[in-house]
Structure formats: structure tokens, C-alpha cells
C-alpha positions as CSV (number, residue, x, y, z in Angstrom):
1,M,48.3,76.9,89.0
2,R,45.2,77.3,86.9
3,E,43.4,80.6,86.4
4,F,39.9,80.5,87.6
5,M,36.8,81.8,85.8
6,T,34.4,83.9,87.9
7,H,31.5,81.6,88.7
8,P,31.0,79.8,85.4
9,D,27.6,78.1,85.1
10,W,28.9,74.6,84.9
11,T,30.5,74.9,88.4
12,S,27.2,75.0,90.2
13,K,24.5,73.5,88.0
14,G,25.4,69.9,89.0
15,K,25.2,66.7,87.0
16,T,22.5,64.2,86.5
17,I,23.2,60.4,86.9
18,A,22.8,60.0,83.2
19,G,25.2,62.9,82.5
20,L,27.8,61.5,84.9
21,I,27.6,58.0,83.4
22,E,28.0,59.4,79.9
23,E,31.1,61.3,80.9
24,L,32.6,58.2,82.7
25,R,31.9,56.0,79.7
26,S,34.1,58.4,77.6
27,F,37.2,57.2,79.5
28,E,39.0,54.6,77.5
29,D,40.2,52.7,80.7
30,Q,37.0,51.7,82.5
31,T,39.1,50.2,85.4
32,L,40.3,53.6,86.6
33,E,39.4,54.4,90.2
34,V,36.9,57.2,90.6
35,R,37.7,59.8,93.3
36,I,36.3,63.2,94.3
37,S,38.1,66.5,94.8
38,F,36.9,69.6,96.6
39,D,40.0,71.8,95.8
40,D,40.3,71.9,92.0
41,G,42.1,68.5,91.8
42,A,44.9,69.3,94.3
43,T,43.8,66.4,96.4
44,S,41.2,63.7,96.1
45,L,39.3,61.1,98.2
46,P,38.0,57.7,97.3
47,I,34.3,57.3,96.8
48,S,33.0,54.7,99.3
49,L,29.3,54.8,98.5
50,V,26.8,56.2,96.1
51,C,23.6,56.8,98.0
52,K,20.2,58.4,97.6
53,S,19.8,61.4,100.0
54,F,17.0,63.9,100.5
55,C,17.0,67.7,101.2
56,E,13.6,69.3,101.9
57,G,12.0,66.3,100.2
58,K,14.0,66.5,97.0
59,P,16.0,63.4,96.2
60,Y,19.7,63.5,95.3
61,A,22.4,60.9,94.4
62,T,25.4,61.6,96.7
63,L,29.0,60.4,96.5
64,Q,30.3,59.6,100.0
65,N,33.6,58.9,101.6
66,C,33.0,56.8,104.6
67,Q,36.5,56.3,105.9
68,D,37.3,57.0,109.6
69,T,40.5,58.6,108.5
70,P,40.2,59.7,104.8
71,T,43.1,58.6,102.6
72,A,43.6,61.8,100.5
73,I,46.0,61.7,97.6
74,R,47.8,64.9,96.8
75,H,48.0,65.5,93.0
76,L,49.5,69.0,92.6
77,D,52.5,70.5,94.2
């Protein structure tokens, strides 16, 4: 299991659309499925939609899983 840093800045500052696209373009295989993980990569869920959402009037791009029963993949044992 990975050792965790105590609250490094990159964990909470978020990413811009441009920054995310730049990172995704760095992958040689552009046909890879993009998934999202909330547990340091132990499991992941497919991204169903990319939407524009608002919180207190501020717009955000959100990645959403819209499955009735999410199909999680377990990556780590």
C-alpha cells in the first residue's frame, strides 16, 4: 500500500478543463477508458457524463457516474 503525504496541495486544488485535457493528451493510447476513483485507485467507476454544474452561482465541470448499480472495478488487492 502507498504511503500518504499529509494534505499535499495538489490533492485539493482541483484541475481546470485545460489542465485535465493536457494530462489526458499525454497518454500514448488515446483509446483508454477514463474512470474515476475515490479511494486512491483501489476501485474505479466509469464516467457516464461530463456536465456543467453550479454551487452558489459558481460553475464547475463535473464527472458523473449515472449507473443505477455502479460497475466498480477493483484494482488493488
